[in-house]
C-alpha positions as CSV (number, residue, x, y, z in Angstrom):
1,M,99.4,115.8,102.9
2,T,103.0,114.8,102.4
3,S,104.0,111.2,102.8
4,V,106.5,110.2,105.4
5,V,107.4,107.0,103.6
6,A,110.3,107.5,101.2
7,S,110.2,105.9,97.7
8,P,112.5,102.9,97.3
9,C,113.5,104.1,93.8
10,V,117.2,103.9,93.2
11,S,117.1,105.5,89.7
12,Q,118.1,102.2,88.0
13,C,114.8,101.5,86.4
14,S,114.5,98.5,84.2
15,L,111.8,95.9,84.1
16,D,112.6,92.2,84.1
17,E,110.5,89.5,82.3
18,N,108.0,89.4,85.1
19,Q,107.5,93.2,85.2
20,F,109.5,93.8,88.3
21,C,112.0,96.7,88.5
22,T,115.5,95.4,88.7
23,G,116.6,98.5,90.7
24,C,114.0,98.7,93.5
25,L,112.3,95.3,93.1
26,R,108.8,96.8,92.8
27,H,106.3,95.4,90.4
28,V,105.3,97.8,87.7
29,S,101.8,98.2,89.3
30,E,103.5,99.2,92.6
31,V,105.6,101.7,90.8
32,T,102.7,103.3,89.1
33,Q,100.5,103.4,92.2
34,W,103.2,104.7,94.6
35,S,102.4,108.4,94.3
36,Q,98.7,107.7,95.1
37,A,99.2,105.1,97.8
38,S,98.7,105.8,101.5
39,D,101.6,105.4,103.9
40,A,100.2,102.1,105.1
41,E,100.1,100.8,101.5
42,K,103.6,102.1,100.9
43,E,104.8,100.3,104.0
44,A,103.2,97.1,102.7
45,I,105.0,97.5,99.4
46,L,108.3,98.0,101.3
47,R,107.7,94.8,103.2
48,K,107.1,93.0,99.9
49,I,110.3,94.4,98.6
50,A,112.2,93.2,101.7
51,E,110.8,89.7,101.1
52,R,111.7,89.8,97.4
53,K,115.3,90.9,98.3
54,T,115.6,88.1,100.8
55,L,114.5,85.5,98.2
56,Q,116.7,87.0,95.6
57,E,119.8,86.8,97.9
58,R,118.9,83.2,98.8
59,E,118.6,82.3,95.1
60,K,122.0,83.9,94.4
61,R,123.6,82.0,97.2
62,E,122.1,78.8,96.0
63,I,123.4,79.4,92.4
64,S,126.8,80.2,93.8
65,R,126.8,77.1,95.9
66,E,125.8,74.9,92.9
67,A,128.4,76.5,90.7
68,R,131.1,75.9,93.4
69,E,130.1,72.3,93.9
70,G,130.1,71.8,90.1
71,R,133.5,73.3,89.8
72,E,134.8,71.2,92.7
73,A,133.3,68.0,91.2
74,R,135.0,68.8,87.8
75,E,138.3,69.5,89.5
76,A,138.1,66.2,91.5
77,K,137.3,64.3,88.3
78,E,140.3,65.9,86.5
79,T,142.5,65.0,89.5
80,R,141.4,61.4,89.3
81,K,142.1,61.3,85.6
82,S,145.6,62.5,86.1
83,D,146.4,60.0,88.8
């Protein structure tokens, strides 16, 4: 029987230090079991990927915010020095 759930693979396979693919955000165990997984199991993996993506985006925004605040603080300090 053919699966109706498409693979999330984006052909940018590379594992990070925690064994997650940086392309599709699946754990190596999820990648290796994908072809044998039922549609329900695949859908569960896709939900986990969506959660990981949300967390990843939130972390990126937080890092950007912290970098911006740090830059603004340095600029304010430099402005005070030149006054």
